[in-house]
C-alpha positions in Angstrom: -73.9 -32.8 19.2 -70.1 -33.2 19.1 -70.3 -35.4 16.0 -72.5 -32.8 14.3 -70.0 -30.0 15.1 -67.1 -32.1 13.8 -68.9 -32.9 10.6 -69.7 -29.2 10.1 -66.0 -28.3 10.7 -64.9 -31.0 8.2 -67.3 -29.7 5.6 -65.9 -26.2 6.1 -62.4 -27.5 5.7 -63.3 -29.3 2.5 -65.0 -26.2 1.1 -61.8 -24.2 2.0 -59.7 -26.8 0.1 -62.0 -26.5 -3.0 -61.9 -22.7 -2.8 -58.1 -22.7 -2.7 -58.0 -25.0 -5.7 -60.4 -22.8 -7.6 -58.4 -19.8 -6.7 -55.2 -21.3 -8.0 -56.9 -22.2 -11.3 -58.4 -18.7 -11.6 -54.9 -17.1 -11.0 -53.4 -19.4 -13.7 -56.1 -18.5 -16.2 -55.7 -14.8 -15.3 -52.0 -15.0 -16.0 -52.6 -16.7 -19.4 -55.2 -14.0 -20.3 -52.7 -11.2 -19.4 -50.1 -12.9 -21.5 -52.5 -13.3 -24.5 -53.5 -9.6 -24.1 -49.9 -8.5 -24.3 -49.3 -10.4 -27.5 -52.4 -9.5 -29.5 -52.8 -6.3 -31.5 -56.3 -7.0 -32.9 -58.7 -4.5 -31.2 -61.6 -6.9 -31.0 -59.5 -9.5 -29.3 -58.0 -6.9 -27.0 -61.5 -5.8 -25.9 -62.6 -9.4 -25.3 -59.4 -10.3 -23.4 -59.6 -7.1 -21.3 -63.2 -8.0 -20.3 -62.1 -11.5 -19.5 -59.2 -10.1 -17.4 -61.6 -7.9 -15.4 -64.0 -10.8 -14.8 -61.1 -13.1 -13.7 -59.7 -10.3 -11.4 -63.1 -9.9 -9.8 -63.4 -13.7 -9.4 -59.9 -13.8 -7.8 -60.9 -11.1 -5.3 -64.1 -12.9 -4.4 -62.4 -16.3 -4.0 -59.6 -14.7 -1.9 -62.3 -13.1 0.4 -64.1 -16.5 0.6 -60.8 -18.2 1.5 -60.2 -15.6 4.3 -63.8 -16.0 5.6 -63.6 -19.8 5.7 -60.2 -19.8 7.4 -61.5 -17.4 10.0 -64.6 -19.6 10.5 -62.4 -22.6 11.1 -60.2 -20.7 13.5 -63.2 -19.4 15.5 -64.7 -22.9 15.6 -61.4 -24.3 17.0 -61.2 -21.6 19.6 -64.8 -22.2 20.6 -64.1 -26.0 20.9 -61.1 -25.3 23.1 -63.0 -22.9 25.3 -65.9 -25.3 25.6 -63.5 -27.9 27.0 -62.2 -25.5 29.7 -63.9 -25.0 33.1 -65.0 -21.5 34.2 -63.9 -21.4 37.9 -63.9 -17.6 38.3 -67.0 -17.8 40.6 -65.1 -20.0 43.1 -62.8 -17.2 44.2 -63.7 -15.1 47.2 -62.9 -11.3 47.0 -63.3 -8.5 49.6 -62.1 -5.0 50.2 -62.1 -3.3 53.6 -60.4 -0.6 55.7 -58.5 -1.3 59.0 -56.2 1.0 61.0 -56.3 3.6 58.3 -55.2 1.3 55.5 -57.2 -0.3 52.7 -57.0 -4.0 52.0 -58.0 -5.8 48.8 -58.1 -9.6 49.0 -58.8 -12.5 46.8 -58.5 -16.2 47.7 -59.3 -19.6 46.2 -58.0 -22.8 44.6 -55.9 -22.2 41.5 -56.9 -23.9 38.2 -54.4 -25.6 36.1 -53.4 -23.3 33.2 -54.8 -24.5 29.9 -57.7 -26.2 31.5 -59.6 -23.2 32.8 -61.2 -20.2 31.1 -59.1 -17.1 31.3 -60.8 -13.8 32.1 -59.5 -10.3 31.2 -61.3 -7.0 31.2 -59.5 -4.3 29.2 -62.0 -1.7 30.4 -61.4 -2.5 34.1 -57.6 -2.5 33.5 -57.7 0.8 31.7 -59.8 2.4 34.5 -57.1 1.4 37.0 -53.9 2.1 35.1 -54.9 5.1 32.9 -52.6 8.1 33.5 -50.8 6.4 36.5 -47.6 5.0 34.9 -48.5 1.7 36.6 -50.0 -1.5 35.1 -53.3 -2.9 36.3 -51.9 -6.1 37.6 -53.9 -9.2 38.6 -53.6 -10.3 42.2 -54.1 -13.9 41.0 -53.1 -14.3 37.3 -55.8 -14.9 34.8 -54.1 -18.1 33.7 -55.3 -19.7 36.9 -59.0 -19.0 36.2 -59.4 -16.0 38.5 -61.9 -13.1 37.8 -60.6 -10.5 35.3 -62.5 -7.5 36.7 -61.5 -4.8 39.3 -62.0 -7.2 42.2 -58.8 -8.9 41.1 -56.8 -5.9 39.8 -54.6 -3.3 41.5 -52.1 -0.7 40.4 -48.8 -2.6 40.0 -45.2 -1.7 39.3 -44.9 -2.0 35.5 -41.6 -3.7 35.6 -42.7 -6.2 38.3 -45.9 -7.0 36.2 -44.4 -7.3 32.7 -40.8 -8.3 33.1 -41.0 -10.9 35.9 -38.9 -11.1 39.0 -39.7 -13.1 42.1 -43.5 -12.7 41.8 -43.5 -14.1 38.2 -41.2 -16.9 39.3 -43.6 -17.8 42.0 -46.5 -18.0 39.5 -44.4 -20.1 37.1 -43.7 -22.5 40.0 -47.4 -22.7 40.8 -48.2 -23.6 37.1 -45.5 -26.3 37.1 -46.8 -27.9 40.3 -50.4 -27.8 39.2 -49.5 -29.6 36.0 -47.9 -32.3 38.3 -51.1 -32.9 40.2 -50.7 -30.5 43.1 -53.6 -28.6 44.6 -52.8 -25.0 45.5 -54.9 -22.7 47.7 -53.9 -19.1 47.6 -54.8 -15.9 49.4 -53.4 -12.6 48.0 -53.7 -9.2 49.8 -52.8 -5.7 48.6 -52.4 -3.0 51.2 -52.8 0.7 50.5 -51.9 3.5 52.9 -54.3 6.2 53.9 -54.3 9.2 51.4 -52.5 7.0 48.7 -54.1 5.5 45.6 -51.8 2.6 44.9 -50.8 -0.4 47.1 -47.4 -0.2 48.7 -47.2 -4.0 49.3 -48.7 -7.3 48.5 -48.7 -10.4 50.7 -49.3 -13.9 49.4 -50.1 -17.0 51.5 -50.7 -20.4 50.0 -50.9 -24.0 50.8 -49.6 -26.7 48.4 -51.1 -30.2 48.7 -49.1 -32.8 46.8 -50.7 -35.8 45.0 -50.1 -37.9 48.2 -52.1 -35.5 50.3 -49.1 -33.9 52.1 -49.5 -30.2 52.8 -47.0 -27.4 53.0 -47.7 -23.7 53.8 -45.8 -20.7 52.3 -45.9 -17.0 52.8 -44.2 -14.1 50.9 -44.4 -10.3 50.9 -43.7 -8.1 47.9 -43.0 -4.4 47.8 -45.0 -2.5 45.1 -42.5 0.3 44.6 -43.2 3.2 42.4 -41.4 3.7 39.1 -40.0 7.0 37.7 -43.0 7.1 35.3 -45.6 6.5 38.0 -43.9 9.2 40.2 -44.0 11.6 37.3 -47.7 10.9 36.7 -48.5 11.5 40.4 -46.6 14.8 40.3 -48.5 15.8 37.1 -51.8 14.9 38.8 -50.9 16.9 41.9 -49.9 19.9 39.9 -53.1 19.7 37.9 -55.2 19.4 41.1 -53.4 22.4 42.6 -53.9 24.5 39.5 -57.7 23.7 39.6 -57.9 24.6 43.2 -56.1 27.9 42.6 -58.4 28.7 39.7 -61.4 28.0 41.8 -60.1 30.3 44.6 -59.6 33.0 42.0 -63.1 32.6 40.7 -64.5 32.7 44.2 -62.5 35.9 44.9 -63.9 37.6 41.8 -67.4 36.5 42.7 -67.1 38.1 46.1 
């Protein structure tokens, strides 16, 4: 099966090379035709050369499109091969959400996969549902580079600066990736905590165990504040004003109805 795939890819590459060569010859012939057309004043020759120019231009467009299609086909095949070589470990992570003492907890735990060897999962729909209109990012509790799920079970509203521009949390993830490439095993549990009557976590705790190639274990624990940004605060204020306006309009409607 692998040999057949490779042979098919090789044939596509050969066809792409032939198409490029034919495209080059067509461009050269088209240039010569344009030059001849500019030099002749005989109407019959002008008509013949103009027709040839149109045919060559059409051929050039068709070959250019074929070149793009073949290049895209090769790129997709390579991507497919790379994905087929990676493991999908997203189902190995445990997720749960619960309430306790008036606070909401979202947790995910599992063994991290080594970046580059596992399938990455990302759901733009789930991220948009969490971040739209908030001023926050929809950040992964466990980064998708480690093979964790990409849906809402592994997403929370996260400070945009913290999520996009690094800091201590990103440094921690980079250190994980480095140690995984060195043969470490890393088991992680991440927990986001949201206060009652709030719709974004105010903190994230991370506990993990690193097992080196010799079997020696070390445990670590860190807590991260998920502070609001000026933009997220502005979005909250806008939402509160909008909700208050709707309530006032409803009260006015009820008064008129009475």
